[in-house]
N, C-alpha and C positions, 0 to 999 in steps of 0.2 A: 473563386470567392475568397476573400481574405481570410487569414488564419482565425481572427477573433470571431468573425461571422460563423465560421464552422464551430468554434468553440462553445458559443452560446445558443446555437441553434438547437431545436428539439423537435425532431419528427420521428415517427416510427418508420424504420426502414430507411434511414438517412443514407447510409453507405450504399445500399442497393440502389436507391434512386440516383445518386450521384454517379455511380460507376456503370449503371446499366441503362438508365433512362436519359440522363443528360449527356452522357458520352455515347459514342457509337458502339453498340455491342453486337458483334457479328460472330459467325461460325468460327473464325480463327480464335477469338478470345474465349469463346465457349469451350473449344477443344483445349486450350491451355488450362481452363479452370477445372476441366473433368480430370486431366491428367494430374494436376496438382492435388485435387481432391482425393483421388485414388491413392496417391502417394502418402499423404497425411493420414488418411483413413487407416492404411495399413499399419502406419506408425502408431496410431492412437489405440488400437485394439489391445495390445499387451499392456500399454501403459494405463489405460482406463481400468482394466482388470486389477493391476497391481495397486493403483491408487485407492480403489474401493476396498481392497483387502486391508491396506494400511489405515484406512478410515474406519475400520471395524465392522464392515458389512460384506456381504457376499459379492464376488467379482462381477456377477451380471448386472448389478446396480451401477457399476461404473460404466458399462456398455450402454445402459439405458441412459445414462447422463450424457454421453457423447452423442447419442442418436437424437434424443429429444432436445435438450438444452443447445447442443451443437447446431442443430438446424434452426430452432427458433432465434437464437441470438444472432446467428448470420443473417437471418431474414429481417430482423427488426432493429439491429444495432447500428452503431455509428462508425465503426472502424472497418474499412474495407476487407482487410485481409487477416484479421483476427480469427483464430480457431479456438472454440470454447469447449470446455469439458471439465472433468475433475482434475485438479492440479495438487501438487505436492504441498503448496503453502497452506492448504486447508486441513491437512492430516491432523496437526496439533489441536485444532478446534473440533474437528468432526469426531475424532476418535473418543474423546471423553463424553461427547453428547450420545454417541452410539452406545457406549458401555452403560451410561445412566438411564437413558430413555429408550434404547433400542432403535430399530430402523424407523418405527413410526414417529418417535420423537425427533430423529435427525431429519426426516422429510418434512415434518411440520415446521422446525426451525428453519429449513431451507426455503420454504414457501413464505414464511414471515420475513426472512431477509430479502426476498424478492419484492415484497411490498415496501420495505424500507428503501431499497434501491430505486424503486419507481418514485417514491417520495423525494429522494435526493435529486433525481433528475428533474422533477417538477419545480423544485426550488432553486434549480441552476447551481448545483454543486460540482459541476464538471471541472472546475479548476482545483479540486481538492488535492491532487497530487502535487500541485505547485507549493502547497504550503507545508508539506512534510519534508523535513531536511534529509539529506542523503545519509547522514550517520544513523538517523533513525530507521530508514528502510534497510540499510546494510546490516544494522544491529538485529532487527527482528527476522529478516530473511536468513541471516547467519545462524541465529538461534533455532529457527525452524529447521534448518538443514541438520543441526546436531540432533535435535529431537527425533527427526524422521530416521536418521541413520541408527540411532539408538533403538527405536522401535523395530527395526529391521534385523537386529542382531539375533533375535530369537530364531527366526527362520533361517538366517544366514548360517548359524551355527547348529541348526537342528536341535535346539534345546527343548526339552520337554516341560514347557510352561503353559498352563491352561490360560492364564492371564497375567497382566502385569499391574503393579500398584499404580494409583493415580498420580503420585508425585514423582518428579524426575529422580530424585535421589533414591526413592524406593525401587524405581524401575532398575537403576544401576545396580543396587544392592542385590536384587532378585537375580539379575543377569550374572552377576559375579558368583553368586551361590550356586547357580546352575552350571557355570562354565566347565567345571571338571567332568561334566556328563555330556560334553558336546558329541554331536554324531558326525564322525569323520566323512562318510560318503556325501552327507548334506554340505559340508564345508568344502569338500572338493568341487561339487557341482557349482557352489557359489563363487568360488575363486576362479573356476574355468569361465564362468559367465562374466565376471569382472575383468579377466584378462582379455577376452575377446572384445569386450566393450571399449577397453582402453587401447588395444593394439589395432583393431579393425580400421579406424579412421586413417591410419598410415597408408592403407592400400589405395585410398582415394577412389573407391568404386561408385561412390554416390548411393550405395545402399546404406540405410541407417544401421549403425552398429548393433542395436539391440535386437534386430531381426535375426541375424545369423547366431547371435549369442543365445537367444532363447530357444531357437530351433535345435541347435546342436546340444544344448543342455537338456532339452526334452528327450531327444533321441537316446542320449547316454543314460538318462535317468530311466528311461524304459527298460533299457538293457540291464542296468544295475538292479532294478526292482524285480526283474525276472530271476535275479540271482539272490533274492532275498534281502537286499539292502534296505528296503522300507524307507525310501526317500519320499518326503511329503510332496503331494501334487494337488493340483486344483481338485481333481476328482476324489482324492482321499480326505480332503478337508472340508469340502462343501457339498451339500446335497439339496435337493428340491423336491417338492411334492408334485406328482403327476395327476392328471385329472381322474385317473381310475383309483387313486388313493395310494399307489405304490410310490416308493422313493427312488429318485434318480440320482446319480452322482455327477458332480461337476456343474455344468451351466445349462439351464433349460433352453432348448433351441427354439424358442417361441418369441413372438413379438411382445413388447411391453404392453401391459393392459392398464386400463384406467381403474385406479383404486383410490379412494379417499386416504390421504396420508396417515391420518390417525387411525385408520383400520388396519394399517400394517402392523407387524408384531412389535410389542414393546420389549422391555428388558426380560420379562418372564415368558415371552412367546405369545402373550395374549394381546389383543387390540387395545389401544389406549382409549381412555375416556376423555373426550374433548370438553374442556371447561376453562373458565377464566384463570383458575390455579395454574393449570398446565401451560397456558399461554404466557402467564406472568413469568413462571419459572424458565421458560424457553426464551423470553425476550432478550435477556443479556447475551445469550449465544447467537440469537438471531441478528443482534446489532453488531456483534463482533464478526460474524460472517459477511454481513453487508459492508462493513468498513474495509475489511480485507478484500472483499470482491471488488469493491470500487477502486482500491488502491492497485490491485493486480491488473484489472481491465485497462485502467487509464495508463498505468505504466507500460503495459504491452503495447497500447496504441501509440504511444509516444516513441517507443522504439521502432515500431513499424514505419511511422512517419519519417523517422531518420533514415530507414533502409530504402523507402520508396520515393520520398520527396512529396508524397500526398498528405493531406490533412484530414484528420478525423473530427467527428463532431462528439465531443466529450459528454455532453448532456444525452445526446441520442444513444451513445454507447452505454451509459448508465441505465437509460430506460430499457434498451435491449437485454442487457444483463438482467434487470429486474423482471421483465417479462418472462425470460427464459427460466429463471429460478422460481418463478410462480408456477409455471406449467409443468415442469419436468418432475417435481415431486409426486404429481398426480398419476405418473406413469412409472414410479419407482426410481426416478433420477435424484441423485444426491446433489450436493452444492456444485455449481459450475462457475467458472470464470475464464477469461482469456488466458491461454497458456502461451508463454513467450516462446518457449522452445519449438512447439508445434506451429506456432504462427510464423516463426522465422523460417521453418522448414517449408511451410506454404509459400512464402515469398520466393525462396530459393528454387522452388519447384515450378515457378512461373505463373502463379495465380494472378488473376486480373481483377477479380471482384468477389463479393460475398458468396457467389455461386460455388466457388471452391469449398468454402465452409459447409455449404449445404450438401454438396457432393460427398464430402468427408463423412458427414453424418450418415448418409445412405450406404457408404461402403462399410461402416461399423455395423449397421443394420443387417447387411447381407452377410458379414462375417459372423454375426450372432446366429443367424438362422442356418447357415451352411457349414460353419466351422466349429460349432460348439463341441462336437465329440472330440475333435482335435485339440481344442483349447483346453480340454480337461487333463491333458497330459503335461501341461506346463508345470515345472517343478517349483515349489515354493522358495527354495534357496535361490534359484535364478530370478524369481521375482523380487526377492530381497535384494539382490545384487543390483538389479536393474534400479531399484528405488534409491540405493546408496548413491549411485551415479547421479540420479536426478537430484538428490539432495545436495550433493557436492556442487553441481552445476548452478542450482538455484541460490546457493549460499554466496556466490560471487566472492570467493575467498581472496582472489587477487586484488579486488577493489579494497576489501577490508584490510588486507596487508598494507596496501598503498596508503590507505587513510591513516593507519596506525603510524606509519612511518613519516608521513609528511604533514597531516593535518594539525591545526592548533590543539592545545591541551583540552580546550572545552569540547571540541568535536570528538575527540578520543573518549572523553568522559561520557558523552551522550551514547556513543556507539557501545561502549562497554556496559553502560547501564541496560540499554535496550537488549543486548545480547544475553546477558546474564539473567535478566528478569524474564525473558522469553523461555530460556531453558528451565529455570527454577520454578517459575509460576506459570504465567500464560501471556499470550501475545497481547491481549487487550491492556493488561497492566503495564507490559513493556511499553507499548506505544504511548499510553497516557503519560507515565512518568517521563518517558524519553522527550515527548513533546514539551512537558512542563520544564524540564531541565534545560532543553534547547532554548525555550522561550526566555527563561531567566537569564541564561548566558548571554543571549542576543541583546536583551534589554541592558545587561550590565555593560556590554561592549559599546552599544550605542550611546548610553548614558556617559561613558568615559570620553566619547568624542566631543561632548559639549564643554567648552573651555571659555574662561574670561581672561582677557588681556588688556593691559593698560596701554592706551594709544595716545596719552596726553601728549607725548613728544614725538608722535609719528607724523613726519612732515609730508609724507605722500598722502596720508588720509586727512590731516588737519591743515588747512591753508590759513594759518593764523594762530595767534597765541590765545590760550584760555586765560581769563581773569585769575587773579590770585585766589586760592581756595577752591578752585574748580578742577575737576578731573574727567576724563573720557575713557570709557571702557567699551571694548568690542566683545560682544557675546557671540560665539560661533557654535552652531549646533542646535538641535531641537531642545526646546524647554518643555519637557514632559515630566511626569511624576517622578521617575527615577533619577533625573538630573537637575531639576529646577531647585530643589531644596539646597543641595550643595552649592550650586552656582550663585544663588542670591545670598546664602550664607557667607561665601567668600566676598561677595560684593559688600555686604553689610560690614565686614572687617576692614575692607579697602577704603570705605567711605567715611570712616570715623574722622572727626575733626574737619570735614569738607563743608564748604558753603553750597555746593551743588555738584551734580554728577550728570553727565551725558552718557546714555546707554545707546550704543550704535548697534541696531538690530537687523541689519540687512542680511545676516547670515543665519537668522533664526526662522527656519521653515515652518515649525510647529510650535503651538502654544496650547497645551491641553488643560484640563480642569485643575490638575496638580500644579502645573506651571503657573496658571492664573492665580491659584491660592498663594503660592510662594511669592509671586510678584506683588500681590496685594500686601502681604506681611512686610515685604521689603519696603514698599512705599509708605506703609504706616510707621515703620521704624524711622525712615527718613523724616517723616513729618514730625514725629516726636523730637527728633534731633535738630529740627529746623534745617533739613537738607532738601534743596530743590532737585526734583528728578526730571530730567529731560530725555524723552525717548525719540530716536530719530531713525527714519528709514525702515519702517515696519513693512513686512511682507503681508500679502493679502490674507492669509490664514490667521496669523496672530491679530492682525487688525480687526478681522471679522470676529474673533473670539472675544476681544476686548469690547467691541461695540455690542455684542450679544450679551455680555455680562453687565453692560451699562457703566463701563469705566469711561469717565469723561475728564477732560482737563480741569485741573483746579488751580487757579492763579496762586503762585507762590508755593505750590506743592508738586503738581504733576503737569508738565507741558509736552506736547507732541509737535514734531516738526517732520515734513516729508523727506528731507535730506539731512545728512550730517553736516554739510556745509552751511545750510540755512541755520541749523541749530548753533554752530559755532560762531556765525557772524552775529546772530542775535544776542547770545550770551556775551560776545565781546563788546558789542555796541552798547547794550543796556543789560548789565548783569541782573538776573532775576533774584528776587529777594524772598526768602521764606516768610510766610505769613505767620504772625503770632510773635 
């Protein structure tokens, strides 16, 4: 099926249909999917927990996200090999929501974002990623990476901070004030984890670096804690309520249960009250989640297409992401989207279809039930180090450096604007302002391409001489609002003391309302000065615009010819005279 057909198609489970029903799916492909799913599932367990903690909620909610959303999106989405779950990009959005509205507010905002994503799929916004310039993407992803790394410094250094201020400058100030009291054993565990993650890939074992890193860090933390070092772990930082009313430490080894999102704890520990005020307050956050989810999932799908040579259905992927984010919150799952790193690992592990994504979710489920007591020993500094590496990878610093070294000044400005606004304020403002700046710079550059040149003596274009008092000008480029006023202003100056002027329009592809208004003013100025305007060789779109606006030939004022040569011949044979 052609790429465009895939792009605009919209079916639930498009990727599953294409890879398993339309293509021959046998036991060999199933075996490869199972192996890939097991590999990615093992990778996802510590990542899901770390990302949930970074988002301001208990680690089990990250596992619930990978289980429920990971399975549903793989089943209903439009990208064959995408692996969905919690991702680092959402931390900067989810953490403030969790702080202000608690788990219940975060889950409700996630469900609302799912509805928005479904709406985006229904109105066919699958080409969204094509309209976002690379400097904007690199700017906000780089800014997100900086914010995530900053949030991890508390656990990385073992600082005694109960919470961090809302704004970035306040966060940095609080961290600097607490820095003299850093916990050296925690820092040692974080540095050990970081070193293993950086050096392990050189061994080329095929085992993901973060697995040996967190396992070794957990063992050493257990030994140090027995010596009274008091390094924070999952079990020391998180607890849960058992059915008998007692308190358990770490992660509950039970399956996620259906609970209405707003009945989950709010910021004060009590359930939220569902009303229009709460929905209105959460709507901006839900919209931000949906926009970032769409960008992340479609960007991941494009990357996977490049790796596999396959084609995704963009609208079906948005639909699947929306359905997954609607269902997951009812089981305690936070926001999910396609994760580029885990999806790439899925491809490298030999996955063939979305079945691998569903197997990955089941592996996380088994890990939750069977490994919960062991996962409680994971040290918080190691999780912080893990997320710092994730933040670095997602920032794509090498691309940002290349852009700053090679890109035009306008692109550099857009990048720096998005980067700084993401850090200092929020991602929504950064993308909005970045897109506006990019759009203005683009319009400026396109407008500058529209030029006027005097071709009165151009023998290759004009086969014959023009009568005395006549000139011919070639307009090259789109005549739209940003260029037309300047162009016709130049023409008005060049046409002074002329009897007539020929406008050669074969290189004018667009004439918009602004261009039409400027043209009408120019024609009126020429009429008042008794200058005849001849327009030659109009393309279809400008001609259609003129016809729709009711612009018609007026003898002695405005005349049209299909070609430049016909206009020149007619003017040379019988020079037109202005009326009046």
